[in-house]
C-alpha positions as CSV (number, residue, x, y, z in Angstrom):
1,M,-14.1,-43.1,10.8
2,P,-13.7,-39.8,12.5
3,G,-15.0,-40.0,16.2
4,A,-17.0,-37.2,17.7
5,S,-13.9,-35.3,19.0
6,D,-13.1,-34.7,15.3
7,A,-16.2,-33.0,14.5
8,L,-14.4,-29.6,14.7
9,V,-11.6,-30.6,12.6
10,T,-13.6,-31.8,10.1
11,A,-15.7,-28.8,9.8
12,F,-12.6,-26.4,10.0
13,R,-11.3,-28.4,6.8
14,T,-14.5,-28.4,5.0
15,W,-14.7,-24.7,5.8
16,I,-11.2,-24.3,4.3
17,Q,-11.9,-26.2,1.3
18,K,-15.2,-24.2,0.5
19,M,-13.9,-20.7,1.6
20,A,-10.2,-20.6,0.9
21,G,-9.8,-23.1,-2.2
22,G,-8.2,-25.8,-0.4
23,G,-6.0,-23.6,2.2
24,P,-3.5,-20.9,2.2
25,F,-1.7,-22.1,-0.5
26,G,-4.5,-23.2,-2.9
27,A,-5.7,-26.5,-3.7
28,Q,-2.9,-29.2,-3.7
29,D,-3.5,-30.2,-7.2
30,E,-0.7,-30.8,-10.1
31,G,-0.6,-27.2,-10.4
32,W,0.3,-26.7,-6.8
33,L,2.8,-29.8,-6.9
34,A,4.4,-28.2,-9.8
35,R,4.7,-24.7,-8.1
36,A,6.4,-26.6,-4.8
37,G,9.1,-27.6,-7.1
38,P,11.0,-31.0,-7.3
39,R,10.9,-33.5,-4.2
40,L,13.8,-33.3,-2.3
41,G,15.4,-36.5,-1.0
42,Q,16.3,-37.4,2.5
43,T,20.1,-36.3,1.9
44,Q,19.4,-33.0,0.4
45,L,16.7,-32.3,3.4
46,L,19.2,-33.2,6.0
47,D,22.3,-31.2,4.2
48,H,23.2,-29.1,7.3
49,W,26.1,-27.2,5.6
50,E,23.9,-25.8,3.0
51,S,20.8,-25.4,4.8
52,H,22.6,-23.2,7.6
53,C,26.2,-23.3,8.1
54,S,27.3,-22.1,4.8
55,R,25.6,-18.9,5.6
56,C,26.1,-18.7,9.3
57,E,29.3,-16.9,10.6
58,S,29.6,-18.5,13.6
59,C,29.5,-22.1,12.1
60,R,32.2,-21.0,9.3
61,T,34.6,-19.7,12.1
62,A,34.0,-22.5,14.3
63,E,35.0,-24.8,11.0
64,Q,37.8,-23.0,10.6
65,R,39.1,-22.8,14.0
66,L,38.5,-26.8,14.1
67,K,40.5,-27.2,11.0
68,V,43.3,-25.5,12.5
69,V,43.1,-27.6,15.7
70,R,43.0,-30.6,13.7
71,G,46.0,-29.8,11.9
72,V,47.9,-28.5,15.1
73,A,47.2,-31.8,16.7
74,A,48.0,-33.8,14.0
75,A,51.6,-32.1,13.7
76,L,51.9,-32.4,17.1
77,G,51.1,-36.1,17.3
78,A,53.6,-37.1,14.6
79,L,56.2,-35.0,16.3
80,C,55.6,-36.7,19.5
81,G,55.4,-39.9,18.0
82,L,58.9,-39.4,16.2
83,A,60.0,-38.5,19.6
84,T,58.8,-41.4,21.3
85,L,60.7,-43.6,19.0
86,V,63.9,-41.6,19.3
87,V,63.6,-41.4,23.0
88,G,62.5,-45.0,23.3
89,G,65.2,-46.3,20.9
90,L,68.1,-44.5,22.7
91,A,66.9,-45.8,26.0
92,C,66.8,-49.4,24.6
93,V,70.1,-49.1,22.8
94,G,72.0,-47.4,25.8
95,A,70.7,-50.2,28.2
96,I,71.7,-53.1,26.0
97,D,75.2,-51.5,25.2
98,G,75.4,-50.3,28.8
99,I,76.4,-46.7,27.6
100,V,73.6,-45.2,29.5
101,S,73.2,-45.7,33.3
102,T,70.3,-47.8,34.5
103,F,68.8,-44.4,36.1
104,S,69.5,-42.4,32.7
105,S,67.8,-45.4,30.8
106,T,64.9,-45.5,33.2
107,S,64.3,-41.9,32.9
108,L,64.7,-42.1,29.2
109,A,61.9,-44.9,29.0
110,A,59.7,-42.6,31.0
111,V,60.3,-39.7,28.7
112,A,59.3,-41.9,26.0
113,G,56.1,-43.4,27.7
114,V,55.0,-39.7,28.5
115,T,55.6,-38.7,24.8
116,G,53.7,-41.9,23.6
117,M,50.8,-40.6,25.7
118,F,50.8,-37.0,24.5
119,C,51.1,-38.6,20.9
120,A,47.8,-41.0,21.5
121,A,46.2,-37.5,23.2
122,M,46.8,-35.9,20.2
123,G,45.6,-38.7,17.9
124,L,42.5,-38.6,20.0
125,L,41.9,-34.7,19.5
126,V,42.1,-35.3,15.8
127,A,39.6,-38.1,15.9
128,W,37.2,-35.7,17.8
129,T,38.0,-32.8,15.5
130,T,37.3,-34.7,12.6
131,N,34.1,-36.1,14.0
132,V,32.8,-32.7,14.9
133,L,33.6,-31.5,11.5
134,G,31.5,-34.0,10.1
135,R,28.6,-32.8,11.9
136,F,28.8,-29.6,10.0
137,H,27.6,-31.4,7.0
138,L,25.5,-34.4,8.0
139,G,22.1,-33.9,9.7
140,R,20.3,-36.6,11.3
141,H,16.8,-37.7,10.6
142,P,14.7,-36.8,13.5
143,L,13.2,-39.3,15.5
144,P,9.4,-40.2,15.5
145,R,7.7,-38.5,18.0
146,N,5.1,-40.8,18.7
147,L,7.6,-43.2,20.6
148,V,7.3,-43.6,24.3
149,P,10.3,-42.9,26.3
150,G,12.7,-45.9,26.1
151,E,11.7,-46.9,22.5
152,W,13.6,-44.1,21.1
153,Q,17.0,-45.5,22.0
154,A,16.0,-48.7,20.1
155,A,15.3,-46.6,17.0
156,V,18.7,-44.9,16.8
């Protein structure tokens, strides 16, 4: 049952029904539903690419640039991975065979470590750009607005 505080809302809805035929868009009957079109699913409603990014020049430019960054990072990561293997192999073989002095072997191992870290950094960059590019296409369902602070973290 509506409370006393709902009297104005009830009166307004009654007036809209009586004077405007059910609201600004007409009565919500079968004809209204037919004019509204098919009901969209959650995937279609949250398709961020079709609803915004495909028409937004800034989003399209950002997507193209992120794809370039991802490609360059993947190529550099592969190149550094190969360099790490080669330099690390030289350091190991040189140390075992005694071809390379101890100092050179240590410096080669350090170079291999640095190139390995750079390779890992490029891998992280590829993962990050892939994650960001995915956000251009997939939206997230908004959280309910009636949760108190602290409850919404559990809802995610």
